[in-house]
C-alpha positions as CSV (number, residue, x, y, z in Angstrom):
1,X,1.3,-78.7,-57.9
2,X,3.8,-81.6,-56.4
3,X,6.9,-82.3,-58.1
4,X,5.8,-85.2,-59.2
5,X,3.2,-83.1,-61.2
6,X,5.8,-81.1,-62.3
7,X,7.6,-83.9,-63.7
8,X,4.8,-85.8,-65.6
9,X,4.2,-81.8,-67.0
10,X,7.6,-82.0,-68.4
11,X,8.6,-78.8,-66.5
12,X,11.2,-80.7,-64.2
13,X,12.8,-83.7,-65.4
14,X,14.4,-86.4,-62.9
15,X,18.1,-86.6,-62.8
16,X,20.2,-89.6,-61.2
17,X,23.8,-89.9,-60.1
18,X,23.7,-85.6,-58.8
19,X,26.9,-85.2,-56.6
20,X,26.7,-82.9,-53.5
21,X,29.8,-81.2,-54.7
22,X,28.3,-80.3,-58.2
23,X,25.2,-79.2,-56.3
24,X,27.7,-77.2,-53.7
25,X,29.3,-75.6,-56.8
26,X,26.1,-74.3,-57.9
27,X,25.2,-72.9,-54.5
28,X,28.2,-71.3,-54.1
29,X,28.0,-69.7,-57.4
30,X,24.5,-67.9,-56.1
31,X,26.2,-67.5,-52.8
32,X,28.6,-65.4,-54.5
33,X,26.1,-63.2,-56.6
34,X,24.1,-63.1,-53.4
35,X,27.9,-61.4,-51.4
36,X,28.3,-59.1,-53.9
37,X,24.9,-57.4,-53.5
38,X,24.6,-57.6,-50.2
39,X,28.4,-55.5,-50.0
40,X,27.4,-53.2,-52.9
41,X,24.4,-52.0,-51.0
42,X,26.6,-51.1,-48.0
43,X,28.6,-49.5,-50.8
44,X,25.8,-47.3,-51.7
45,X,26.0,-48.7,-55.7
46,X,23.5,-48.8,-58.4
47,X,20.5,-50.7,-57.1
48,X,19.7,-52.0,-60.9
49,X,22.9,-54.3,-61.0
50,X,22.2,-54.8,-57.2
51,X,18.9,-56.2,-58.2
52,X,19.2,-58.4,-60.9
53,X,22.3,-59.7,-58.6
54,X,20.1,-60.3,-55.8
55,X,16.7,-62.4,-58.1
56,X,20.1,-64.0,-59.6
57,X,21.3,-65.6,-56.5
58,X,17.8,-66.6,-55.3
59,X,17.3,-68.5,-58.6
60,X,20.9,-69.8,-58.8
61,X,20.6,-71.2,-55.2
62,X,16.7,-72.5,-56.1
63,X,18.5,-74.8,-58.7
64,X,21.1,-76.1,-56.8
65,X,18.3,-76.8,-54.4
66,X,16.7,-78.9,-57.3
67,X,19.4,-80.4,-58.0
68,X,20.3,-81.9,-54.8
69,X,16.5,-82.9,-54.5
70,X,17.0,-84.6,-58.0
71,X,15.6,-82.4,-60.3
72,X,16.5,-79.8,-62.9
73,X,14.0,-76.9,-65.0
74,X,13.5,-78.1,-68.2
75,X,15.2,-74.9,-70.4
76,X,12.5,-72.4,-72.1
77,X,10.2,-70.2,-71.7
78,X,8.4,-70.2,-68.1
79,X,12.0,-71.5,-66.6
80,X,12.1,-69.5,-63.8
81,X,8.2,-69.8,-63.2
82,X,8.9,-73.4,-62.9
83,X,12.3,-73.4,-60.7
84,X,10.5,-71.0,-57.4
85,X,6.8,-73.0,-58.1
86,X,9.0,-76.3,-57.8
87,X,10.9,-74.9,-54.5
88,X,7.6,-73.8,-52.9
89,X,6.8,-77.6,-53.3
90,X,10.3,-78.7,-52.3
91,X,10.2,-76.2,-48.6
92,X,6.3,-77.4,-48.3
93,X,5.3,-73.7,-46.7
94,X,8.5,-72.7,-45.3
95,X,9.8,-69.6,-46.3
96,X,6.2,-68.5,-48.0
97,X,6.5,-64.5,-47.2
98,X,9.8,-64.6,-49.0
99,X,9.3,-66.7,-51.6
100,X,5.6,-64.8,-52.6
101,X,8.0,-61.7,-52.8
102,X,10.8,-63.4,-54.6
103,X,8.9,-64.9,-57.1
104,X,7.1,-61.2,-57.1
105,X,10.5,-60.2,-58.2
106,X,10.7,-62.3,-61.2
107,X,8.3,-59.5,-62.7
108,X,10.4,-56.4,-61.8
109,X,13.2,-58.2,-63.6
110,X,11.8,-58.7,-66.4
111,X,11.1,-55.1,-66.9
112,X,14.3,-54.3,-66.1
113,X,15.5,-55.9,-68.7
114,X,13.3,-55.5,-70.9
115,X,12.6,-51.9,-70.2
116,X,13.1,-48.9,-67.6
117,X,11.9,-49.3,-64.2
118,X,12.9,-47.9,-61.2
119,X,14.4,-49.8,-57.8
120,X,14.7,-48.0,-54.7
121,X,17.0,-48.3,-51.9
122,X,13.8,-49.8,-49.4
123,X,12.9,-52.5,-52.4
124,X,16.4,-53.1,-52.7
125,X,17.0,-53.9,-48.8
126,X,14.0,-56.4,-48.6
127,X,15.0,-58.2,-52.3
128,X,18.6,-59.0,-50.2
129,X,16.9,-59.6,-46.8
130,X,14.3,-62.8,-48.7
131,X,17.5,-63.8,-50.5
132,X,19.4,-64.2,-47.2
133,X,16.9,-66.3,-45.7
134,X,15.9,-68.9,-48.7
135,X,19.7,-69.2,-48.9
136,X,20.5,-70.1,-45.5
137,X,17.6,-72.1,-45.6
138,X,18.9,-74.0,-48.7
139,X,22.3,-74.0,-47.3
140,X,21.7,-75.9,-44.2
141,X,19.8,-78.4,-46.5
142,X,22.6,-78.7,-48.5
143,X,24.7,-79.5,-45.6
144,X,22.8,-82.1,-43.5
145,X,23.1,-84.0,-47.1
146,X,26.6,-83.7,-47.0
147,X,27.1,-84.8,-43.4
148,X,24.7,-88.0,-44.2
149,X,26.7,-88.6,-47.4
150,X,30.3,-87.9,-45.0
151,X,29.3,-90.8,-42.4
152,X,28.2,-93.7,-44.8
């Protein structure tokens, strides 16, 4: 589904006058969640907490990219699904394997939040790798726009 179709279906909202400062602030939150998870992994901290932090880092970083492109996700049920649906459109096939795994983690995160599920170290390690790949890609896109605006 294209961004225009997502907008027409009321799943995302087009917004104007987004500042790069706002985008970078949101992205900074994602980086903090990610760095906390990565450090925690190296220190053998609680996998459950780290897994949630890794997932949230990808969601928040994705929200920053959507904002960079002039969109917000409409709040409500399916918010996370719509976030990753829109990100796939923006990235246009890039990181498709990592994004598929990140999307599957959404259901794991829900089960963690509302029930009991075990997270293995290997699952957490892969989650961190996927998150890092997505965060680095989004960071490069933000930097590109920031440099272009600085040249104007």
